[in-house]
C-alpha positions in Angstrom: -75.8 -24.3 -27.5 -78.0 -27.5 -27.7 -77.1 -30.6 -26.1 -78.2 -33.5 -27.2 -80.8 -35.2 -25.5 -80.1 -39.1 -24.0 -81.5 -41.9 -26.0 -82.3 -45.4 -25.4 -78.8 -46.5 -26.1 -77.6 -44.1 -23.3 -80.1 -45.5 -20.7 -78.9 -49.0 -21.5 -75.3 -48.0 -21.1 -76.1 -46.4 -17.8 -77.9 -49.1 -16.7 -75.0 -51.7 -17.7 -72.3 -49.3 -16.1 -74.2 -49.6 -12.8 -74.5 -53.4 -12.9 -70.7 -53.4 -13.5 -70.1 -50.8 -10.8 -72.1 -53.8 -8.5 -69.5 -56.4 -9.9 -66.4 -54.4 -9.0 -67.1 -53.7 -5.4 -68.7 -57.0 -4.9 -65.1 -58.4 -6.0 -63.3 -55.8 -3.7 -65.3 -57.0 -0.8 -66.8 -60.3 -1.1 -63.6 -61.8 0.7 -63.9 -60.2 4.2 -67.0 -62.4 5.8 -64.3 -65.6 4.8 -61.3 -63.9 6.8 -61.1 -66.3 9.8 -62.2 -69.0 6.8 -59.1 -68.0 4.5 -56.8 -67.8 7.4 -57.5 -71.6 8.7 -57.8 -72.8 5.4 -54.5 -71.6 4.2 -52.7 -71.9 7.7 -52.1 -67.8 7.9 -50.3 -66.1 10.9 -53.9 -64.1 11.4 -56.8 -62.4 10.4 -54.1 -59.5 8.7 -52.5 -62.0 6.4 -56.1 -62.6 4.9 -56.8 -58.6 5.2 -53.6 -57.9 3.3 -55.0 -59.6 0.1 -57.9 -57.3 0.3 -55.8 -54.0 0.7 -53.4 -55.8 -1.8 -56.4 -55.3 -4.1 -57.8 -51.8 -3.5 -54.2 -50.5 -3.7 -53.7 -52.0 -7.0 -57.6 -50.8 -8.0 -56.3 -47.0 -7.2 -52.7 -47.1 -7.8 -53.2 -47.8 -11.6 -56.6 -45.1 -11.9 -54.0 -42.5 -13.4 -52.9 -44.5 -16.0 -56.2 -45.8 -16.8 -57.7 -42.4 -16.9 -55.2 -41.7 -19.6 -56.7 -44.4 -21.3 -60.4 -43.4 -20.6 -59.9 -39.8 -21.9 -58.2 -41.0 -25.1 -60.2 -44.2 -26.3 -63.5 -46.4 -26.6 -64.7 -46.2 -22.6 -67.3 -49.2 -23.5 -64.1 -51.4 -24.6 -62.0 -50.3 -21.5 -65.0 -51.2 -19.2 -65.5 -54.5 -20.4 -62.0 -55.6 -20.9 -61.5 -54.4 -17.3 -64.6 -56.5 -16.1 -63.4 -59.5 -17.7 -59.8 -59.2 -16.3 -61.1 -58.8 -13.0 -63.7 -61.4 -12.9 -61.0 -63.9 -14.2 -58.5 -62.9 -11.3 -61.3 -63.6 -8.8 -61.9 -66.9 -10.5 -58.3 -67.8 -10.5 -58.6 -66.8 -6.5 -60.9 -69.7 -6.2 -58.9 -72.3 -7.9 -55.7 -71.9 -6.0 -54.4 -72.8 -2.4 -51.1 -71.0 -2.6 -51.2 -67.9 -0.7 -48.9 -65.6 -2.9 -50.3 -67.2 -5.7 -53.9 -65.6 -4.7 -51.7 -62.6 -3.7 -50.9 -61.8 -7.3 -53.9 -62.5 -8.6 -55.6 -60.2 -6.1 -53.1 -57.8 -7.7 -54.2 -58.3 -10.9 -57.9 -58.2 -10.1 -57.0 -54.8 -8.8 -55.1 -53.6 -12.1 -58.0 -54.5 -14.1 -60.4 -53.3 -11.8 -58.5 -49.9 -11.9 -60.2 -48.9 -15.3 -63.6 -49.1 -13.6 -63.9 -45.5 -11.9 -62.0 -43.1 -14.8 -64.2 -44.9 -17.6 -67.4 -45.1 -16.2 -67.4 -41.6 -14.5 -66.4 -40.1 -17.4 -68.8 -42.2 -19.5 -72.0 -41.9 -17.6 -72.1 -38.0 -17.5 -71.1 -38.0 -21.3 -74.5 -39.3 -22.2 -76.1 -36.7 -19.7 -74.4 -33.4 -20.6 -77.2 -31.5 -19.1 -77.6 -33.8 -15.7 -73.9 -34.9 -15.3 -74.9 -35.2 -11.4 -77.5 -37.1 -11.4 -75.6 -39.7 -14.0 -72.9 -40.0 -11.4 -75.6 -40.4 -8.7 -77.7 -43.4 -10.3 -74.4 -45.1 -11.5 -73.0 -44.8 -7.4 -75.9 -47.1 -6.8 -74.0 -49.8 -8.2 -71.3 -49.5 -5.2 -74.1 -50.2 -2.8 -75.4 -53.2 -4.5 -72.2 -54.5 -5.1 -71.0 -54.0 -1.3 -74.6 -55.7 -0.5 -74.0 -58.7 -3.0 -70.3 -59.3 -2.5 -70.3 -60.4 1.4 -74.0 -61.5 1.7 -73.6 -63.9 -1.5 -69.8 -65.3 -0.2 -70.9 -65.7 3.5 -74.2 -67.5 2.1 -72.1 -69.5 -0.6 -69.1 -70.4 1.4 -71.3 -72.0 4.0 -74.2 -73.7 1.6 -72.6 -74.5 -1.6 -72.6 -78.3 -1.9 -70.7 -78.6 -5.4 -67.2 -80.0 -5.9 -64.5 -79.3 -8.0 -60.9 -80.6 -7.7 -59.7 -79.4 -4.1 -61.5 -75.9 -4.1 -62.5 -75.0 -0.5 -65.6 -73.8 0.9 -64.3 -70.1 0.9 -63.3 -70.7 -2.7 -66.6 -71.4 -4.1 -68.3 -68.2 -4.0 -65.4 -66.6 -6.0 -65.8 -69.0 -8.5 -69.4 -68.7 -8.9 -69.5 -64.8 -8.6 -66.5 -64.5 -11.2 -68.0 -66.5 -14.1 -70.9 -64.3 -13.6 -68.7 -61.3 -14.3 -67.4 -63.0 -17.2 -70.8 -63.4 -18.6 -72.1 -59.8 -18.0 -68.4 -58.6 -19.6 -69.7 -60.2 -22.9 -72.5 -59.1 -22.9 -71.7 -55.5 -22.3 -69.0 -55.2 -25.0 -71.6 -55.3 -27.9 -74.8 -53.6 -25.8 -72.5 -50.6 -24.4 -71.6 -47.1 -26.5 -69.7 -44.5 -26.2 -70.9 -40.9 -27.3 -67.2 -40.0 -28.0 -65.9 -43.0 -30.0 -65.7 -40.6 -33.0 -62.9 -39.2 -31.4 -61.4 -42.3 -29.9 -57.2 -41.6 -30.0 -57.1 -38.4 -30.5 -54.4 -36.2 -28.6 -56.2 -34.1 -25.5 -55.0 -31.2 -23.5 -53.5 -31.6 -20.7 -54.7 -30.8 -16.9 -53.9 -27.1 -16.1 -51.7 -26.7 -13.0 -54.3 -24.9 -10.6 -56.9 -28.0 -11.6 -54.3 -30.9 -10.8 -53.6 -28.6 -7.4 -56.8 -28.6 -6.5 -57.8 -32.0 -7.4 -54.5 -32.9 -5.3 -56.0 -30.7 -2.0 -59.4 -32.6 -2.8 -58.1 -36.1 -2.8 -55.7 -35.4 0.7 -58.4 -34.6 2.2 -60.8 -37.6 1.1 -58.2 -40.4 1.4 -58.9 -40.1 5.3 -63.1 -40.6 4.2 -61.7 -43.5 1.4 -59.6 -45.2 4.3 -63.1 -45.3 6.5 -64.6 -47.0 3.3 -62.6 -50.0 3.3 -61.4 -50.0 7.3 -65.1 -50.2 8.4 -66.0 -53.1 6.0 -63.1 -55.3 7.4 -63.4 -54.1 10.9 -67.2 -54.7 11.1 -67.1 -57.9 9.9 -64.0 -58.9 12.5 -66.0 -57.4 15.4 -69.4 -59.2 14.8 -67.2 -62.5 14.3 -65.6 -61.9 17.7 -67.4 -59.8 19.9 -70.6 -61.3 19.2 -69.3 -64.9 18.0 -71.0 -64.4 14.4 -71.0 -67.3 12.2 -69.5 -66.4 8.3 -73.0 -66.8 6.8 -74.2 -64.1 9.5 -71.6 -61.6 9.3 -71.6 -61.9 5.4 -75.2 -61.0 5.6 -74.7 -58.1 8.3 -71.9 -56.4 6.2 -74.0 -56.6 3.4 -77.0 -54.9 4.9 -75.4 -52.3 6.3 -74.1 -51.5 2.8 -78.0 -51.8 1.3 -79.3 -48.1 2.1 -76.4 -46.5 0.0 -77.8 -48.1 -3.3 -80.8 -45.3 -2.6 -78.6 -43.1 -0.9 -75.9 -42.2 -3.7 -78.9 -40.5 -6.2 -81.3 -39.1 -3.2 -78.3 -37.3 -1.8 -77.0 -36.3 -5.5 -80.9 -35.3 -5.8 -81.4 -33.2 -2.9 -78.0 -31.8 -3.0 -78.1 -29.6 -6.4 -76.7 -26.2 -7.4 -75.4 -24.6 -4.1 -76.3 -27.1 -1.9 -73.7 -29.6 -3.1 -70.9 -28.8 -1.0 -72.6 -28.0 2.4 -74.4 -31.1 1.8 -71.2 -32.8 1.6 -69.9 -31.6 4.9 -72.7 -32.2 6.7 -72.9 -35.7 5.6 -69.3 -36.5 6.4 -69.6 -35.1 10.0 -73.0 -37.2 10.8 -70.9 -40.3 9.3 -68.2 -40.0 12.1 -70.7 -38.8 14.7 -72.2 -42.0 14.2 -70.0 -44.5 13.5 -68.0 -43.4 17.2 -70.7 -44.9 18.9 -70.4 -48.3 17.4 -69.2 -50.3 20.4 -71.9 -48.8 22.8 -74.6 -51.0 21.3 -75.8 -54.5 21.7 -75.6 -56.9 19.3 -79.5 -56.4 17.7 -78.4 -52.3 17.7 -75.1 -53.0 15.8 -76.7 -53.4 12.6 -79.1 -50.3 12.4 -76.2 -47.9 13.6 -73.8 -49.1 10.6 -76.9 -48.9 8.3 -76.7 -45.8 9.1 -73.1 -44.8 9.1 -72.5 -46.4 5.8 -75.8 -44.2 4.3 -73.7 -41.4 5.0 -70.3 -42.8 3.9 -71.3 -44.2 0.5 -73.8 -41.6 0.0 -71.2 -38.8 0.1 -69.3 -40.8 -2.7 -72.0 -39.7 -5.2 -72.2 -36.2 -3.9 -68.4 -35.4 -3.8 -68.0 -37.1 -7.5 -70.7 -34.9 -8.9 -69.3 -31.8 -7.2 -65.7 -32.5 -8.6 -67.1 -33.7 -12.1 -69.7 -30.8 -12.9 -66.7 -28.6 -12.1 -64.1 -29.8 -15.0 -64.1 -30.4 -18.3 -65.8 -33.3 -20.0 -62.4 -34.2 -21.9 -60.3 -34.5 -18.6 -62.9 -35.9 -16.7 -61.0 -39.4 -16.8 -57.5 -38.1 -15.5 -59.2 -36.5 -13.0 -60.6 -39.4 -11.5 -57.8 -41.2 -11.9 -55.7 -38.5 -10.4 -58.2 -38.3 -7.2 -57.7 -42.1 -6.8 -54.4 -42.5 -7.4 -54.0 -40.4 -4.1 -57.3 -41.1 -2.0 -58.1 -44.3 -3.2 -54.3 -46.1 -2.7 -54.1 -44.4 1.1 -58.1 -45.9 1.5 -56.9 -49.4 0.6 -54.7 -49.4 3.5 -57.9 -49.8 5.4 -58.4 -53.3 5.3 -55.1 -54.0 6.7 -54.9 -51.6 9.4 -57.9 -53.3 11.0 -56.9 -56.7 10.4 -53.1 -55.9 12.4 -55.0 -53.5 14.9 -57.6 -56.6 15.8 -54.7 -59.4 15.8 -52.8 -56.7 18.0 -55.5 -56.7 20.6 -54.9 -60.5 21.2 -57.5 -61.9 23.5 -59.2 -58.4 24.2 -60.7 -58.7 20.8 -63.7 -60.4 22.3 -64.2 -57.2 24.3 -66.4 -55.0 23.1 -64.7 -51.7 24.5 -61.7 -52.9 23.1 -62.9 -51.2 19.4 -63.5 -47.7 20.9 -60.0 -47.0 19.3 -60.7 -48.1 15.7 -64.3 -47.1 15.6 -62.7 -43.6 17.3 -60.3 -43.1 14.3 -62.7 -44.0 11.7 -64.6 -41.1 13.2 -61.7 -38.6 13.4 -61.3 -39.3 9.3 -64.7 -38.8 8.6 -64.6 -35.0 10.5 -61.1 -34.3 8.6 -62.8 -35.6 5.1 -65.6 -32.7 5.6 -62.8 -30.4 4.7 -63.2 -31.6 1.2 -66.0 -29.1 0.7 -63.9 -26.2 0.8 -61.3 -27.5 -1.6 -64.1 -28.7 -4.1 -65.4 -25.0 -4.3 -62.1 -24.0 -5.2 -62.6 -25.9 -8.4 -65.2 -23.1 -9.3 -68.9 -23.1 -10.1 -70.4 -26.2 -11.5 -70.4 -26.1 -15.8 -73.8 -27.1 -15.6 -76.6 -25.4 -13.3 -80.2 -27.1 -13.8 -82.9 -27.4 -11.0 -83.3 -30.9 -9.3 -86.6 -31.7 -11.3 -84.4 -31.1 -14.6 -81.6 -33.0 -13.3 -83.1 -36.1 -13.1 -85.8 -36.0 -15.7 -83.4 -37.0 -18.8 -82.3 -40.4 -16.7 -85.7 -41.2 -16.5 -86.7 -44.6 -18.7 -89.4 -43.7 -21.1 
């Protein structure tokens, strides 16, 4: 059966989806280096109260994913993605304008609800444009996560310190929220007329349910990878707190460091997918996860100068594993159920993973005066290492989904998604 070749509109849509991915994760991580400023300005009891906002955002982001997956398998995914970004960005602007803690909490919930649309819609839309190479489309889409996790903390840390404009009684930590939120609103308005869903002619039609065997295996995969997802959210908060308290970094330096440790994953996502094509996908995923666990446990052993390179290596493994696991999963399920598969996965794995920021904030609050002592962090970093090793079992459950629906060489897989 002949498969249509990607068009310029396909490349444009994938490029925009990658940018939307960046903004989605920038919003999820931009408050991390601002925890101490938020706690002081809002008169909170501790870091855990500030990190709770990020946890709620992440929990709602994942909790609404299955419903978002239902929508993604029925309706125009371009419209869903555009509305999701606009609502998410508006909530971030609202956080930048409010000084009431509980209003900020409510806005974080709203932002997470709109953000929940992204992965079910984008992870099913991107492969739909590249039916011969769904894995590589996911790899390129995944580069946006590294861009976002780099942009969010670095931008917020820099602008919280450097922004000199004044509006109402906006605090320094709120200025980057307003600026990045407005940028997201502009991108959402540009994306809506330019993106394209190749399944638009079938929008709204009924679709078949996920069969029980596939559903069961997706649940098993999600239970294994929820430990990896916990590490993903936890390490960002833990790294920022660690740098602020142990090495007495300022907010700009902490934001820069947290952003830089995410930057290598921009390349890691497509590169790992490229080199783990075919039967190498599942063993490659296990090796990536185990390597990440072995690296992160050593973090408290290093000096301030070496901490960032170590965290960069860990994040390369951590973030790179997302594109590999997503590709492995979506290659093994039918295109018409991909939105719900991603939604079901995130409902389980992502909701548990969203606990990471709050757990790390509460743990470091519990440390009290010991939070400034480097050796006190062997416990939290050791927990992350153990969770990464547990997550490696996911490769076995992914294998039970069957063989990949599309088997092409690595060169054939990347060729359709190169411009020109």
